[in-house]
C-alpha positions, 0 to 999 in steps of 0.5 A: 750336042744335046745328045752328047750332053744327055749321054754325059749326064747319064754317065755321070749319074751312073758313076757318081752314084756308084759308091762301092766301097772296097770294104763293102764286099766283105760285109756278109750276113752271117748267123750268130756265133755258135749257130749250127751248120746249115742254119741261116738268117733271112736277108735284110732287104725286107722283100717278100719272096716272089716266085715265077715258074717257066716250064717248057719243052719243044711243044710249048711253055707253061708259065705261072706266077706265085705258084704254091708248093703243091703246084711246083711239086706238080710241075716237078713231075711233068716232063720238060725243063722247069725254071723256078725263079725266086726274087727277094730274101726277106723271108726264108720259109718259102725258099726252105720249102723249095729247098726241101722239095728239091733236096738241096743241101743245107750248107748251099741254102745257107750260102744263099742267105749269107751273102755276098759269097765269093762266086763259085761252082760246087758239085753235089754229085749227079743230083745237081750243081750249085753256082754263085755269081754276081749280077750287075743291077741299078737301084732306083737312084741309078747306082750300080749294085752287084747282086748275088745270084744263086743258081741250082740246076739238075737234070731237068730243072733250074732254080735261081734265087735273087736278093732283089726284085728285077734282073737282067734275064728278061732276054732269056725269058723272051727266048723261051716264050718265043722259041728263039734259038735252040733253048727249048731244044736243050735241057737244063744245062743250056738254060743255066748257060743262058742265065750265066750268059745274061749275067755276064752280058749285063756287065758290058753296059756298066763298063761302057758307061765307065769308059765314057766317064773316064774319057771325060775325067781325063779331059777334065783332069787336064783342063779343069783339075778341080776337087770334083775330078779327084773325088769322082776319080776316087769313086770310079777307082772304088767301083773298079776295085769292086768289079775286079774282086767279083770278075776274077773269081767269077771267071774261075767259077765258070772255068771250073764249070766248063772243065767239070766232069759231070753228066749234068753238063753235055759236051755241046753246052760245055763249049758254050760255057767256054765262050762265057769264060772268054767273055768273063776274061775279056771283062776282067782285062777291061777292068784292069786297063781301066784301073791303069787309066784311073792311075793315069788320071790321078797323075795327070790331075797332080801334074795339072795342079802343080803346073797351075800352082807354078803359073800362079807363083810365076805371076806373083813372083813377077809382080813382087819383082816389079814392086820391089824397086818401086817400093825402094823409091817410095821408101826413099822418097818418104824419109822424113829429113829436112836436108834431102835433095829434091825434097822441096822441088815443085815437080819432084812428086810427078817426076818420081811417079814418072820414074816409077812408071817407067821402071815398071814398064821397062821391067815388064818389057824386059821379062817379056823379051826374056820369055818369062811372061806368057810362057807355054800359052802360045803354040810352038811354031817349030 
């Protein structure tokens, strides 16, 4: 019981704090009107860039934190695969230096800073490929954030640029350090695949949490149709709309990457890319099914509220029906005339009360036998 309550609390925290407005996905950081193409403005996160480099081959791994541009240039000339990871877009100077070192196109660098961009895949010939994806993260309050992740990869290098600190790519780093799987036997294309796979896998915990919350909302919509249920259902709907707007173009981008004729992606890695595409399609279908569940929860909530209103009106109608004849007797008995029959009888008041009580009880018994009382509260024996 305690574990279920703990899981429910964590799920509520995830979904209730997830306020992904449908309009927030169209608010992009852009340069002022009239700015030359390729110019960019730094991100609004105020996070200074943190750079980490993983350089590896079959024999070993060279890992460096906060390297200088000279060290990155030295690593660039060393045989092996290099992964340059930049986290934080509060300043564009360091990113621009890395872009100049690897001769990245200014328009691609502009897309890195002017996010959020639509997930896409762009080819720059045999030099490198440029991918934009959205990585699910949780902020300090537990809210779901879809962070833009920009990926450049060439023959023997991969550059990832993130908006915020932290990511879901620690398993990839562990595989490189521990030589787990074939990652150190392949080139940069396999590393790019591993990064994309880590991003897509990050959606599953978020969807599992949404699944648990939807199950709770379905039950609450039927048993306790309060305004809280309607509010949280609306929040889940906004979250699913945001995921839908991300996963569908992301699936198209991965599909384009898997079918792209380029020497930068080997046939072996192309098969792995198709596997990611299948996972992304599965996630998109799950999101669509959840959206249908949300619509069903809203309909259930409306029906439950309507049934409860009908029950209240039934009780009020029965009470009014009982008191109408009693009110008639009280009004008749209270008329101020001298020559009224039974007006001066000694026990007329008590007699009238007895008649009123008998009439009220008789009407309740009549309503009960007709099935107008407690209807729907008992199970059908048939």
